[in-house]
N, C-alpha and C positions, 0 to 999 in steps of 0.2 A: 055727706058722710063726714064723721068726725073721728080722728085717729089720735090715740094717746101713746106717746113714746115714753117709756120708762128708761131714762138714761140719755144724756146729751153729751156723750163723749166722742171719741174719734170716729165711731161708726153711727151712733145714735143721732148726733147733730146733723151730719151730712144727709143721712137718710130722711130725717124729719124735714129738712129743707127741700130735698128733691120731691118728697111726697106732697108738701105744701105747694110746690111749684106746679104740681099736676092738677091742682084745683081743690084738693080736700082740705078741710079745716084741721089743723094740727095743734095739739097741746103737748109741749115737751116738758117732761118732769125731770128734775135733777136735785140731788141732796145738797149740792154746792150753791149757796145763795149768789155767789159771784157769777157763776155760769148762767143762772136764771136772769140776773140783772143785765148782763152783757147781751144775752140773746134777745131780751125784750127791747134793747136799744138797737138791735140789728147788727151787733158786733160779734164775730166768732172768736172763740177762745183757743183755737188751734190754728196751725199753719196748714192750709190746703189751698192750692192754686184755684182761683175762680170762685171759691165758696163764699167769700165775703160779699161779693156783688149779689149773688143769689139770695143770701140771707137778708140783706138789706131790703131787697125787693119783696120777699114774702112777708116780712115783718111789717113793711109799710102798707101792704095790701090787707093786712089783718089775717092772713092765712096761717101764720105761725105765731104762737105766743108761748111763753115759758112760765112754769110755776113750780113750787116746791111740793105740791100735792096733785094727784091725778084728778081728772074730772070725768064725769060720765061720758062715754064715747061709744062708737060702734065697733072699733077695732083697737086692740091693746097690743103693743109690741114691747117686749122686754129686751132691752139692749144695755144690760149692765155688765160690769166686770165679773169674771169668775176666777178669783185669786187662788192661792194655795193655802193649805194648812198642813202642819206636821211635815212629813217627808214627801214633799211634792204631791200631796193628795189634793184633788180639786175641791174647792169650797163653793158650793152652790147656794150659800146663805143669802147672797145678794139677789139671786134669781127668786129664791123663796120669799124674801122680804118684799120684792116688787110684786110678786103674785098675791101676797097677803094684802098689799095696799089696794090693788084693783079689784079683788074678789067682791067686796061689798057693792061695787058699782056695776058689776056684770048683770046683764039682763038676757032674756031668751033671744037667741039669734046672733049674739055677739061673737066676734072672732078674737081669739087670744093666741098670739104667736110669740115664741121664744126665738131670738136671734143670737143670744149670747152663746159662745162656745161652751158646750156642756158634756158631761159624761153620758154615755149611752144609758137611756132610761129616764133621763131628767124630765122630759116632756110628759111621760106617763106619771111620774111622781107629782108634778105640778097639776096634772089633771085630777089625780086623786085628792090633792090638797084643796083644789077649787070645789070639788063635789063634797068634800068633808065639811068645808065652810059654808057651802050653799047647796045643800042636798036637793033643794027644789029645782035646781038647774041641771041635774044629772041628765046627760044626753041632749041637753037643749042649747049648749054653746059649742062653738067650733074651736078645737085646740090643735095647733100645728107647730112644727119647727122648721125654720128656714135660715140656715147659716149665711152670714155675709162672706164674701170672697173678693175683697177689693184690695188694691195696692195703694197705700198711702202716697200722696203726691199725684195720683190719677183717679181719685175717688169719684169725682163727679161723672166722668165718662163710664167708669166701670160699674157704678151703681145702676146705671141705666142700661148698659149694653151687655154686661156679663150674663151668662146663663145662671139660673138659680135652681137649687134643689129644694123642693118643698115636700115635707112629709107630715101628714096629719095623723091623729090617733085613729081616724077612720077615713074612708074615702070622701065622705061629705065634708069633713074638715079640710082635707087636701084641696078639694075643689073650691071651697070658700076662700082659702088662702091664695090659690092661684088667681081667682077673680080680683082679689085685692092687689097683688103684686103686678098684675097686668096693667094696672092704672099708670104705673111709671117705669116698669121694666120692659125694655125692648128685646132683651135676650130671651132665649128659650127657657120656659119654666118646666122643669123636669119633675114629674110626680113620683112619689115613693111613699114609704111609711116613716113615722117619726124616728124610729130607732136607726134606720138606714141613713136618714138625713143627718142625724147626730154623728154617726160613724163616718159618713162621707167627709164632713168637715175635719175630723181628727185625722183621717187618712190623707187628705190633701196636704196638710201641713207637716205630718210626719214624713211623707214622701219627700217633700222639699228638704226637710231637716237631714234625712239620710243622704240625699244627693249633695247637699252642701258639706256634710261631714266627709264625704269622699274627696271633695276638692280641698278641704282644710287638711285632711290627712296627707294628701299629695304635697301640699305646701310644706308640711313638716319634713317629709322625706326629701324633697328637693332642696330644702335649706341645708340638710346634712350632706347631700350629695353634690352640692355646689351647682345646682341646675336652676335656671330661671323658670319658675313655675308658670308664669304668664305665657312665655313662649311655648313651653311644653303643652299646655292646655290648648293653645291656639292651633298647634300642629296636630294634636290628637283629635281635635274636633273637625279636622279636614276629612276624617273617616266619615262616610255617609251615614253610619248608624251609631256614631258616638256624639254625645252632647254633654260634656262635662261643664258644670257650673263654675263660677268664679270663687276663689277662696277669699276670706276676709279676716277680721279680727275676732270672729266668733259669730254667734247667731243671737239676735235679740227680737224685741217686739212682743206683743201680747198674743201672738199666734204661733209662729214656727218654733219659738223657744219655749213655748208653754204647752201647746196641745199634745205633743208626744207623751207628756207625763200623765195625761188623762187615760192613755192606753197602758203605759207601763205600770201605773199604780193599780189598775184593775185587772190587768192580764200580765203579771210579771214574768211568768215562765214562757209565755207565748210571744213576747215582744222583745226578744234579746237583741236583734239587729237594731231596732228602734232605740232601745236603751243604750246600746254602745254608741250610736250616732250622737245621742245627747251628751255622753261623756266626752267624745272627741271635740264637739263644738264648744263645750264648756272649757275644756283643757286649752283650746286655741287661745282664748282670752288670757288665761294664766301664762301661757307660753309667750304671748306678746309682751305682757308686763315684765317677764323675766328678761326678754331681749332688750327692752328699754333700760332696765336696771343694769344689765351687763354693759350696755353702751355708755352709761353714765360712769361706771367704774373704769372702763377702758379710757375714756376721755380724761378722767382724773389722773390716771397713771401716765398718760402721754403728755398732758399739758400742765400737770401739777396745780390744777385749779378746778373748781366745780363748774360744770357746763350750765348754760341756759337751755332748758328743754321745752319744746312746744309740742303739746298733745293736741292733734288736729281732729276735732269732732267728738261729740258726745252722744248724738242720736243713734238709734239702733240701725238706721239705714240712711242712704244719701238723700239730701234735699228736703228733709222734714224736721220737725221740732220734737218728735216723740222719743222720749228717753226710756220708755218702759223696757225692762229686762235688757238694757243696752250693754253689750260687751265692752264698748268704749268707755262707758261710765265706770264699769268694774275695773278696767285697766287704769284709768286715771286715779281712782281711789287707791288702788294697790301701789302705784308709783309714788303718789303723794305720801302714803304711810311709810314707805320704805326709803324714801329719799328726802328726808326732812330738811337737809342742808342745801338742797338743790333748788334753784329758781325754776319753778315749773309754771309754764304759761298754758292755761286751758282755753281752748278755742271751740266755739260752737256758733257759727254765723246765723243759725235759725232760732236762737234763743237770746233774748235781750238781757236777762239776768237770771241767776240761779241761786237758790238759798244756801247751797253748800260751796259751789265752785265760783271763784272770781274769774270772770271771763275776759279775755283779751281779744281785740280785733285780729282777724286772721293774717292780714298783711303785716301788721306790727309784730305779731308773734313770729312769723316766718323770718322777718328781717333780723330780729334780735337773737334768734335761737342758734345754738351750736348743734343741737340734736333736734331733728324734726321727725316725729312719729305720726304718720297718717293712719288714723284709726277708722275714719269714715271718708268715703270718696265723694264729698260734697262738690258740687259743680264749681264753686268759688275756688277750691283748692287746685283745680286743673288749670287755672289761669296763672298759677305761680310758676315762675321760671325755675328749672332745675338748677340747683346751686351745688356744684361738686365740692365746694369748700365746707359744706355742712355734712353731718352724718344724717343720711336720709334712711329712715325705716318705713318702708312703704308696705303696710300690711293689707292694703285694700286696692292696690293697683291704680293709684292716681297717675303714676308715670309709666304704666305698663306699655 
């Protein structure tokens, strides 16, 4: 069996590597020549524990190779981004472009699967597109949707062991997709239809967003009430039927911070709670930036000089290098724009260099700073001793 992965990003690359490790021949396609070149050298372009070793092995054995163009295969997986256009309206142009690229290569009996997070009905649209481009294949290829549901930092384990939801345009497509994923997935494969599978992905991440919004709203209330939100949540969670999540500096990533808009854009009147949760989580990042700016002004008034400020973390969650939709990145940008005369030290231990931000080692930044704002709870930060002589703004519970 030969499998073609359209997209070698944070999900496409690990999945391609795991699939290649199961014994199938994999061709990974990406529009970024650097990604293609690195992959063919057996070098990963993302931070993910354990993935480098697996990549080197499957490239060395010839099971994985990368290219800028797809090749004729038996299975085609679309794992490309779905960005926004206009006012948070999902843009499926990348999915469509990938579909158009593989359409000429399709043959009878092939399996075409979309993994990219997509609005409800996208799989059907791509099915219509394929049959419009290749009418002779109508009803002769298998088309399905199977969303990823992995946690960055634990991708290898979760790709193999998590349950998957698989929905085909017909039952035959569902079964064909189940047969493929059973090659490398040990979790249970749940059968459904394509529209339900698409909705399931959006539902999972919208649910998380709403739950995080509750925690973030609590943190805003507790700040005004003079209550330690971390202690409050720990105590409330002693209730056998209460499980409040942890607040942070907002919500980021290409899932939880994005997927709810797929629902609010298409069902604006029906998704009011989901929409409000998005507002709260976006506001939390703005609120954090204001707290830092106020701390800078207070320091100036108290000490008659500008402080050195360390902004700790840029990634959207702990212990990864992914900055997509990161509230920490938004906060850093806001503080830099509004505090031009202040010495701002930007820290991100998982990124070696950044085209916009000049990065400072975390220990150096912590030692030099008068004000330390923890934006992401990276493991490295938890080793730093609490210094009561500094102004500590702990938005993510490093010292909880």
